[in-house]
C-alpha positions in Angstrom: -55.3 -14.3 -46.8 -51.8 -15.8 -47.0 -50.4 -13.2 -44.7 -52.9 -14.2 -41.9 -51.4 -17.8 -42.2 -47.7 -16.7 -42.2 -47.9 -14.4 -39.1 -48.9 -17.3 -36.7 -46.1 -19.4 -38.2 -43.5 -16.7 -37.7 -44.7 -16.3 -34.1 -44.4 -20.0 -33.4 -40.9 -20.1 -34.9 -39.9 -17.3 -32.7 -41.4 -18.9 -29.6 -39.5 -22.2 -30.4 -36.2 -20.4 -31.0 -36.6 -18.5 -27.7 -37.5 -21.6 -25.8 -34.5 -23.6 -27.3 -32.1 -20.6 -26.3 -33.4 -20.8 -22.7 -33.0 -24.5 -22.5 -29.4 -24.4 -23.9 -28.4 -21.7 -21.5 -29.8 -23.7 -18.6 -27.7 -26.7 -19.5 -24.4 -24.7 -19.9 -21.7 -25.6 -17.5 -20.6 -23.0 -14.9 -17.3 -22.6 -16.8 -19.2 -21.8 -20.0 -21.5 -19.3 -18.3 -18.4 -17.5 -16.7 -16.6 -17.3 -20.0 -19.7 -16.0 -21.7 -20.3 -13.3 -19.1 -16.6 -12.2 -19.2 -16.4 -12.0 -22.9 -19.3 -9.4 -22.9 -16.9 -7.0 -21.1 -13.4 -8.2 -22.0 -13.0 -9.3 -25.6 -9.3 -10.1 -25.0 -10.3 -13.2 -22.9 -8.4 -16.3 -24.2 -9.2 -19.0 -21.7 -10.8 -19.4 -18.2 -8.2 -21.1 -16.0 -9.6 -21.1 -12.5 -12.4 -19.9 -10.5 -13.5 -19.9 -6.8 -16.8 -19.2 -5.3 -16.8 -17.4 -2.0 -19.5 -15.5 -0.2 -21.8 -15.7 -3.3 -19.1 -14.1 -5.6 -17.3 -15.9 -8.3 -13.6 -15.0 -8.6 -12.6 -15.9 -12.2 -9.1 -15.9 -13.4 -8.3 -16.1 -17.1 -5.6 -15.5 -19.7 -6.0 -12.5 -21.8 -4.0 -9.8 -23.8 -2.7 -6.8 -21.9 -1.8 -3.6 -23.8 -2.8 -5.3 -27.0 0.5 -7.1 -27.2 1.4 -9.0 -23.9 0.1 -12.2 -22.5 -1.8 -11.4 -19.2 -3.7 -12.7 -16.3 -7.3 -11.2 -16.0 -9.5 -11.2 -12.9 -13.3 -10.8 -13.0 -15.8 -11.1 -10.2 -19.2 -12.3 -11.0 -22.1 -11.9 -8.6 -23.5 -15.5 -8.2 -27.2 -14.6 -8.8 -29.7 -14.8 -11.5 -28.3 -11.8 -13.5 -24.6 -12.8 -12.9 -23.4 -9.2 -12.9 -19.9 -9.1 -14.0 -17.1 -6.7 -13.0 -13.6 -6.7 -14.6 -11.3 -6.1 -11.6 -8.0 -6.2 -13.1 -5.4 -7.5 -15.6 -1.6 -7.9 -15.2 1.2 -9.0 -17.4 2.5 -12.6 -16.9 6.2 -12.0 -17.3 8.4 -10.4 -14.7 12.2 -10.3 -14.3 11.6 -10.5 -10.5 10.0 -13.9 -10.9 6.7 -12.7 -9.6 4.0 -10.3 -10.8 1.4 -8.8 -8.5 -1.7 -6.5 -8.4 -3.9 -5.3 -5.8 -7.6 -5.2 -7.0 -10.3 -3.6 -4.8 -14.0 -3.0 -5.2 -15.6 -0.9 -2.6 -19.1 -1.7 -4.2 -18.6 -5.4 -3.6 -16.6 -5.1 -0.5 -13.7 -7.2 -1.7 -9.9 -7.1 -2.1 -7.7 -9.4 -4.1 -4.0 -9.6 -4.5 -2.9 -11.8 -7.3 -0.2 -12.4 -9.8 1.9 -14.9 -11.8 4.9 -16.9 -10.7 7.8 -17.1 -13.2 10.5 -18.3 -10.8 10.3 -22.1 -10.3 12.0 -21.8 -6.9 8.9 -20.0 -5.5 6.9 -22.6 -3.7 4.8 -20.4 -1.2 3.5 -16.9 -1.1 2.2 -15.0 1.9 0.4 -11.6 2.0 0.8 -10.0 5.5 1.5 -13.4 6.9 -1.4 -15.2 5.3 -0.9 -18.0 3.0 -2.0 -17.5 -0.7 -3.5 -19.9 -3.0 -1.2 -21.1 -5.7 -2.7 -22.6 -8.9 -0.7 -24.7 -11.4 -2.5 -24.2 -14.6 -1.5 -25.9 -17.9 0.4 -22.8 -19.3 1.2 -20.9 -16.1 1.4 -20.8 -12.4 -0.4 -18.0 -10.6 -1.3 -17.0 -7.1 -4.0 -15.0 -5.2 -5.3 -13.9 -1.9 -8.9 -12.8 -1.2 -9.7 -10.5 1.7 -12.8 -8.8 2.9 -10.6 -6.2 4.6 -8.9 -3.3 2.8 -5.2 -3.6 2.7 -3.5 -0.4 3.8 0.0 -1.7 3.6 0.7 -5.0 2.0 3.8 -7.3 2.7 4.4 -10.0 0.0 6.8 -12.7 0.7 7.6 -15.5 -1.7 9.5 -18.4 -0.3 11.3 -21.4 -1.7 10.9 -25.0 -0.6 12.9 -24.6 2.5 11.1 -21.5 3.6 13.8 -19.1 2.6 12.4 -15.7 1.6 13.2 -15.1 -2.2 11.1 -12.0 -2.6 10.1 -9.5 0.1 8.2 -6.3 -0.9 5.9 -3.9 0.7 3.5 -1.9 -1.3 
């Protein structure tokens, strides 16, 4: 007899808990949703530092740990749909003796190509990839840059320039 009374109460408790969870998730900020989705696939995430939404894809840049020891810059792309499918595209160390780090990340599945990295040389003010200006983001703890392309990059010329336009770094990869 007591069991028949307890079962409906347990069911009601589960229903209320499930409903509260849905309400909480619907009220999350986009930043919180992005961090939650990335943490499922990359437990080294430290902090989301920038994101851009382009063609229904969220490009999320975050600090993380690379090779279990070094501070890094991670890149995830998240499909901006109900399921928010998340893809870890790359991670790169922040420090470089050149004054600049870079990585090319491609996804044929999502038809995207991203070149990105950190800037360690304060003289670098602009970066171009194959003549196209890159986005430069000054976050609290670091400065990084990125370029998003829908076209594959067969040969990539990277130029980092100072305030006057003088080329400081010129590399092809």
